[in-house]
Residue frames as a rotation matrix with the C-alpha (Angstrom) as fourth column:
MET 1
0.562 0.827 -0.015 0.00
0.827 -0.562 0.006 -0.03
-0.003 -0.015 -1.000 0.01
GLU 2
-0.313 -0.654 0.688 1.29
0.650 -0.676 -0.347 3.41
0.692 0.339 0.637 -0.97
ILE 3
-0.823 0.053 -0.566 1.00
0.426 -0.601 -0.676 6.59
-0.376 -0.798 0.472 1.19
ILE 4
-0.046 0.865 0.500 -2.52
0.852 -0.227 0.472 8.09
0.522 0.447 -0.727 1.05
ASN 5
-0.872 -0.295 -0.390 -2.91
0.465 -0.747 -0.475 11.71
-0.151 -0.595 0.789 1.98
SER 6
0.085 0.910 0.406 -5.72
0.790 -0.310 0.529 14.13
0.607 0.276 -0.745 2.72
LEU 7
-0.767 -0.380 0.517 -6.40
0.124 -0.879 -0.461 17.43
0.630 -0.290 0.721 4.26
GLY 8
0.105 0.774 -0.624 -8.31
0.958 0.089 0.272 18.45
0.266 -0.626 -0.733 7.43
ARG 9
-0.631 -0.277 0.724 -9.26
0.138 -0.959 -0.247 21.92
0.763 -0.055 0.644 8.44
ARG 10
0.279 0.779 -0.562 -10.81
0.890 0.010 0.455 23.50
0.360 -0.627 -0.691 11.58
LYS 11
0.745 -0.004 -0.668 -10.91
0.305 -0.888 0.345 27.20
-0.594 -0.461 -0.660 12.49
ALA 12
0.718 -0.543 -0.435 -7.51
-0.675 -0.694 -0.249 28.48
-0.166 0.473 -0.865 11.48
SER 13
-0.137 -0.744 0.654 -5.75
-0.506 0.620 0.600 25.06
-0.852 -0.248 -0.461 11.58
VAL 14
0.593 0.194 -0.781 -4.72
-0.789 0.332 -0.516 23.11
0.160 0.923 0.350 8.51
ALA 15
0.051 -0.581 0.812 -3.52
-0.524 0.677 0.517 19.52
-0.850 -0.452 -0.270 8.86
ARG 16
0.285 -0.077 -0.955 -2.02
-0.875 0.385 -0.292 17.44
0.391 0.920 0.042 5.97
VAL 17
0.313 0.047 0.949 -2.34
-0.646 0.742 0.177 13.76
-0.696 -0.668 0.263 6.91
TYR 18
-0.089 -0.420 -0.903 -0.21
-0.850 0.505 -0.151 11.00
0.520 0.754 -0.402 5.27
MET 19
0.348 0.285 0.893 -1.20
-0.739 0.670 0.074 7.43
-0.577 -0.686 0.444 6.11
LYS 20
-0.107 -0.351 -0.930 0.43
-0.752 0.641 -0.155 4.09
0.651 0.683 -0.332 5.27
LYS 21
0.755 0.304 -0.580 0.30
0.048 0.858 0.512 0.48
0.653 -0.415 0.633 6.62
GLY 22
-0.280 -0.901 0.331 2.14
-0.406 -0.201 -0.891 0.14
0.870 -0.384 -0.310 9.84
LYS 23
-0.503 0.011 -0.864 1.97
0.615 0.707 -0.349 -0.36
0.607 -0.707 -0.362 13.53
GLY 24
0.571 0.797 -0.199 -0.16
0.757 -0.417 0.502 2.59
0.317 -0.437 -0.842 14.70
LYS 25
-0.403 -0.704 -0.585 2.67
0.832 -0.547 0.086 5.23
-0.380 -0.452 0.807 15.13
ILE 26
0.731 0.595 0.333 1.33
0.669 -0.721 -0.180 8.82
0.133 0.355 -0.926 14.97
THR 27
-0.369 -0.855 -0.365 3.83
0.864 -0.460 0.205 11.60
-0.344 -0.240 0.908 14.33
ILE 28
0.707 0.682 0.185 2.87
0.707 -0.685 -0.176 15.21
0.007 0.256 -0.967 14.32
ASN 29
0.859 -0.473 0.197 5.30
-0.350 -0.822 -0.449 17.80
0.374 0.317 -0.871 12.96
ASN 30
0.129 -0.842 -0.524 8.15
-0.117 0.512 -0.851 15.28
0.985 0.171 -0.032 13.52
ARG 31
-0.691 -0.267 0.672 7.22
-0.686 -0.050 -0.726 14.75
0.227 -0.962 -0.148 17.06
ASP 32
-0.843 0.424 -0.330 5.38
0.464 0.884 -0.051 11.91
0.270 -0.196 -0.943 18.83
TYR 33
-0.154 0.849 0.505 1.67
0.106 -0.494 0.863 12.71
0.982 0.187 -0.014 19.25
LYS 34
0.535 0.357 -0.766 1.83
0.767 0.176 0.617 12.22
0.356 -0.917 -0.180 23.05
GLU 35
-0.450 -0.689 -0.568 4.55
0.798 -0.596 0.090 14.88
-0.400 -0.413 0.818 23.30
TYR 36
-0.887 0.120 0.446 2.70
0.197 -0.774 0.601 17.27
0.417 0.621 0.664 20.88
PHE 37
0.043 0.916 0.399 -0.70
-0.508 -0.324 0.798 16.81
0.860 -0.237 0.451 22.66
PRO 38
-0.899 -0.433 -0.064 0.03
-0.138 0.419 -0.897 16.11
0.415 -0.798 -0.437 26.32
ILE 39
-0.449 0.795 0.408 -3.71
-0.834 -0.209 -0.511 16.35
-0.321 -0.570 0.757 27.18
ALA 40
-0.803 0.091 0.590 -5.54
0.123 0.992 0.014 12.98
-0.584 0.084 -0.808 27.15
THR 41
0.237 0.971 0.011 -8.70
0.173 -0.031 -0.985 14.33
-0.956 0.235 -0.175 25.63
LEU 42
0.421 -0.144 -0.896 -6.87
-0.818 -0.488 -0.306 15.60
-0.393 0.861 -0.323 22.60
GLN 43
-0.776 -0.629 -0.038 -5.12
-0.594 0.710 0.377 12.26
-0.210 0.315 -0.925 22.23
HIS 44
-0.463 0.690 0.556 -8.49
0.301 0.713 -0.634 10.60
-0.834 -0.126 -0.538 22.39
LYS 45
0.478 0.593 -0.648 -9.75
-0.416 -0.497 -0.762 12.83
-0.773 0.634 0.009 19.49
LEU 46
-0.205 -0.674 -0.709 -6.88
-0.969 0.037 0.245 11.42
-0.139 0.737 -0.661 17.29
HIS 47
-0.951 -0.175 0.255 -7.90
-0.174 0.984 0.026 7.82
-0.256 -0.019 -0.966 18.06
GLN 48
-0.177 0.981 0.081 -11.64
-0.460 -0.009 -0.888 8.26
-0.870 -0.194 0.453 17.50
PRO 49
0.334 0.333 -0.882 -11.65
-0.942 0.099 -0.320 7.45
-0.019 0.938 0.347 13.79
PHE 50
-0.588 -0.589 -0.554 -9.47
-0.575 0.786 -0.226 4.37
0.569 0.186 -0.801 14.26
ASN 51
-0.902 0.239 0.360 -11.62
-0.177 0.557 -0.812 3.13
-0.394 -0.796 -0.460 17.23
LEU 52
0.062 0.981 -0.183 -14.95
-0.673 -0.095 -0.733 3.55
-0.737 0.169 0.655 15.33
THR 53
0.560 0.170 -0.810 -13.62
-0.801 0.359 -0.479 1.57
0.209 0.918 0.338 12.26
ASP 54
0.871 -0.216 0.441 -11.56
-0.076 0.828 0.555 -1.01
-0.485 -0.517 0.705 14.23
ASN 55
0.745 -0.652 0.141 -8.31
0.260 0.090 -0.961 0.01
0.614 0.753 0.236 12.67
LYS 56
0.839 -0.452 0.303 -6.31
-0.522 -0.513 0.682 0.63
-0.153 -0.730 -0.666 15.78
ASP 57
0.079 -0.957 0.278 -2.50
-0.461 0.212 0.862 -0.03
-0.884 -0.196 -0.425 15.30
LYS 58
0.472 0.052 0.880 -2.92
0.652 0.651 -0.388 -0.86
-0.593 0.757 0.273 11.58
TYR 59
0.616 -0.207 0.760 -1.68
0.608 -0.488 -0.626 2.42
0.500 0.848 -0.175 10.01
ASP 60
-0.339 -0.747 -0.572 1.22
0.873 -0.476 0.105 4.73
-0.351 -0.463 0.814 10.56
VAL 61
0.718 0.617 0.323 0.13
0.682 -0.717 -0.147 8.44
0.141 0.326 -0.935 10.42
THR 62
-0.544 -0.785 -0.297 2.39
0.793 -0.596 0.123 11.41
-0.274 -0.169 0.947 9.71
VAL 63
0.551 0.832 0.069 0.91
0.834 -0.546 -0.076 14.85
-0.026 0.099 -0.995 10.05
ASN 64
-0.780 -0.590 0.210 2.02
0.576 -0.807 -0.126 18.41
0.244 0.023 0.970 9.15
VAL 65
0.378 0.913 -0.154 -0.32
0.902 -0.325 0.286 20.84
0.210 -0.247 -0.946 11.01
SER 66
-0.825 -0.562 0.062 -0.07
0.541 -0.816 -0.204 24.62
0.165 -0.134 0.977 11.28
GLY 67
-0.633 0.528 0.566 -2.21
-0.266 -0.835 0.482 27.52
0.727 0.155 0.669 12.52
GLY 68
0.356 0.934 0.026 -4.77
-0.265 0.074 0.961 27.88
0.896 -0.349 0.274 15.21
GLY 69
0.074 -0.256 0.964 -4.71
-0.997 -0.050 0.063 26.53
0.032 -0.965 -0.259 18.75
ILE 70
-0.850 -0.498 0.170 -4.24
-0.506 0.863 -0.001 22.96
-0.146 -0.087 -0.985 20.05
ASN 71
-0.282 0.829 0.483 -7.83
0.010 0.505 -0.863 22.04
-0.959 -0.238 -0.151 20.10
GLY 72
0.637 0.479 -0.605 -8.49
-0.576 -0.227 -0.786 23.25
-0.513 0.848 0.131 16.50
GLN 73
-0.185 -0.805 -0.564 -5.35
-0.977 0.212 0.018 21.41
0.105 0.554 -0.826 15.44
ALA 74
-0.807 -0.079 0.585 -6.47
-0.256 0.940 -0.225 18.15
-0.533 -0.331 -0.779 16.99
GLU 75
0.171 0.952 0.254 -9.88
0.039 0.251 -0.967 18.37
-0.984 0.175 0.006 15.30
ALA 76
0.468 -0.148 -0.871 -8.25
-0.863 -0.288 -0.414 19.19
-0.190 0.946 -0.263 11.95
ILE 77
-0.660 -0.736 -0.154 -6.14
-0.751 0.652 0.103 16.15
0.025 0.183 -0.983 12.30
ARG 78
-0.522 0.555 0.648 -9.11
-0.028 0.748 -0.663 14.00
-0.853 -0.364 -0.375 13.29
LEU 79
0.555 0.727 -0.404 -10.92
-0.363 -0.226 -0.904 15.21
-0.749 0.648 0.139 10.09
GLY 80
0.074 -0.637 -0.768 -7.88
-0.996 -0.018 -0.082 14.43
0.038 0.771 -0.636 8.01
ILE 81
-0.845 -0.338 0.413 -7.52
-0.402 0.912 -0.076 10.89
-0.351 -0.231 -0.907 9.46
SER 82
-0.051 0.937 0.347 -11.30
-0.039 0.345 -0.938 10.34
-0.998 -0.061 0.019 8.83
ARG 83
0.587 0.373 -0.718 -11.07
-0.646 -0.318 -0.694 11.35
-0.487 0.871 0.054 5.25
THR 84
-0.341 -0.781 -0.523 -8.07
-0.932 0.355 0.076 9.22
0.127 0.513 -0.849 4.60
LEU 85
-0.774 0.124 0.621 -9.79
-0.112 0.938 -0.327 6.13
-0.623 -0.323 -0.713 6.11
VAL 86
0.389 0.919 0.069 -12.73
-0.116 0.123 -0.986 6.75
-0.914 0.375 0.155 3.79
LYS 87
0.280 -0.448 -0.849 -10.22
-0.958 -0.188 -0.217 6.86
-0.062 0.874 -0.482 0.88
ILE 88
-0.750 -0.648 0.133 -8.88
-0.649 0.759 0.039 3.60
-0.126 -0.057 -0.990 1.92
ASP 89
-0.832 0.555 -0.012 -12.37
0.547 0.822 0.157 1.90
0.097 0.124 -0.987 2.31
GLU 90
-0.639 0.658 0.399 -15.63
-0.347 -0.709 0.614 3.63
0.687 0.253 0.681 1.41
GLU 91
0.080 0.786 -0.613 -17.48
0.358 0.551 0.754 1.33
0.930 -0.280 -0.237 3.93
PHE 92
-0.525 -0.330 -0.785 -16.10
0.850 -0.165 -0.499 3.19
0.035 -0.929 0.367 6.86
LYS 93
-0.820 0.137 0.556 -18.03
0.054 -0.948 0.313 6.35
0.571 0.286 0.770 5.81
PRO 94
0.164 0.986 0.013 -21.42
0.034 -0.019 0.999 5.53
0.986 -0.164 -0.037 7.43
ALA 95
0.438 -0.057 -0.897 -19.89
0.863 0.305 0.402 4.85
0.250 -0.951 0.183 10.87
LEU 96
-0.641 -0.705 -0.304 -17.73
0.758 -0.645 -0.103 8.03
-0.124 -0.296 0.947 10.72
ARG 97
-0.604 0.530 0.595 -20.69
0.029 -0.731 0.681 10.12
0.796 0.429 0.426 9.44
ALA 98
0.431 0.830 -0.353 -22.85
0.389 0.182 0.903 8.96
0.814 -0.527 -0.244 12.29
ALA 99
0.184 -0.434 -0.882 -20.17
0.945 -0.168 0.280 10.12
-0.270 -0.885 0.379 14.81
GLY 100
0.963 0.220 -0.155 -19.87
0.188 -0.962 -0.200 13.45
-0.193 0.163 -0.968 12.89
LEU 101
0.282 -0.953 -0.111 -16.27
0.185 -0.059 0.981 12.94
-0.941 -0.297 0.159 11.93
VAL 102
-0.234 -0.274 0.933 -16.51
0.943 0.171 0.287 13.37
-0.238 0.946 0.219 8.17
THR 103
0.670 0.644 0.370 -18.20
0.705 -0.708 -0.044 16.89
0.234 0.290 -0.928 8.35
ARG 104
-0.516 -0.791 0.327 -16.00
0.651 -0.611 -0.451 20.00
0.557 -0.019 0.830 8.07
ASP 105
0.177 0.572 -0.801 -16.97
0.921 -0.383 -0.070 22.33
-0.347 -0.725 -0.594 10.91
PRO 106
0.067 -0.214 0.974 -17.46
0.789 -0.586 -0.183 25.69
0.611 0.781 0.129 9.23
ARG 107
0.911 0.363 -0.197 -17.45
0.409 -0.723 0.557 27.92
0.060 -0.587 -0.807 12.25
MET 108
-0.101 -0.950 0.297 -14.75
0.823 -0.248 -0.512 30.63
0.560 0.193 0.806 12.11
VAL 109
-0.395 -0.114 -0.911 -13.85
0.706 -0.673 -0.222 33.71
-0.588 -0.731 0.347 14.02
GLU 110
0.653 0.663 0.367 -16.01
0.756 -0.542 -0.366 36.65
-0.044 0.516 -0.856 12.92
ARG 111
-0.232 -0.807 0.543 -14.17
0.823 -0.461 -0.333 39.54
0.519 0.369 0.771 11.58
LYS 112
-0.326 0.057 -0.944 -13.77
0.659 -0.702 -0.270 42.86
-0.678 -0.710 0.191 13.50
LYS 113
0.367 0.502 0.783 -15.96
0.887 -0.442 -0.132 45.59
0.280 0.743 -0.608 11.95
PRO 114
-0.696 -0.585 0.416 -14.83
0.474 -0.810 -0.346 49.25
0.540 -0.044 0.841 11.72
GLY 115
-0.308 0.542 0.782 -16.33
-0.493 -0.794 0.357 51.56
0.814 -0.275 0.511 14.27
GLN 116
0.808 0.589 -0.005 -16.60
-0.331 0.461 0.823 48.78
0.487 -0.664 0.568 16.77
LYS 117
0.320 -0.718 0.618 -14.38
-0.902 -0.031 0.431 47.41
-0.291 -0.695 -0.658 19.56
LYS 118
-0.697 -0.391 0.601 -14.65
-0.185 0.908 0.375 43.76
-0.692 0.150 -0.706 18.39
ALA 119
-0.927 0.296 0.231 -16.75
0.344 0.421 0.840 41.79
0.151 0.858 -0.492 15.95
ARG 120
-0.024 0.997 0.076 -20.06
0.678 -0.040 0.734 42.57
0.734 0.069 -0.675 17.77
LYS 121
0.112 0.110 -0.988 -19.11
0.956 -0.283 0.076 44.54
-0.271 -0.953 -0.137 20.78
ARG 122
0.565 0.134 0.814 -19.62
0.529 -0.816 -0.233 48.30
0.633 0.563 -0.532 20.38
PHE 123
-0.694 -0.675 0.249 -17.73
0.289 -0.578 -0.763 51.23
0.659 -0.458 0.596 21.95
GLN 124
-0.497 0.519 -0.695 -19.37
0.804 -0.025 -0.594 52.48
-0.326 -0.854 -0.406 25.17
PHE 125
-0.085 0.556 0.827 -22.30
0.660 -0.590 0.465 54.81
0.747 0.585 -0.316 24.37
SER 126
-0.713 -0.075 -0.697 -22.34
0.601 -0.577 -0.553 58.15
-0.361 -0.813 0.457 26.14
LYS 127
0.228 0.936 0.269 -25.60
0.973 -0.227 -0.037 60.03
0.027 0.270 -0.962 26.07
ARG 128
0.997 0.083 -0.007 -24.04
0.083 -0.990 0.117 63.36
0.003 -0.117 -0.993 27.15
């Protein structure tokens, strides 16, 4: 099996995921995933697609991720892994779709408008 790649995005994070047959090693930006994401909930997010499709420890994953915070990066990687698994076998899609792992989350930070303090917050109003 050759290397299969796909892209995952979330907020400002972009993750390029490369997957091949292996022993379940996950490398993110040339570092082990446990070192890159020391929080257990973020590590669980990376394993979700594999657990749902019973592919734990079957594929080696290499990821290049940039932008955003650690939660957005973890979810971008999760989407990239899910898309790659669907490329490998189309029968994984219903299980991943039911868990909401194939859908790109479109929510982004709203832009700041001119004449306002932030996107929606106004400057303080003074009557006199």
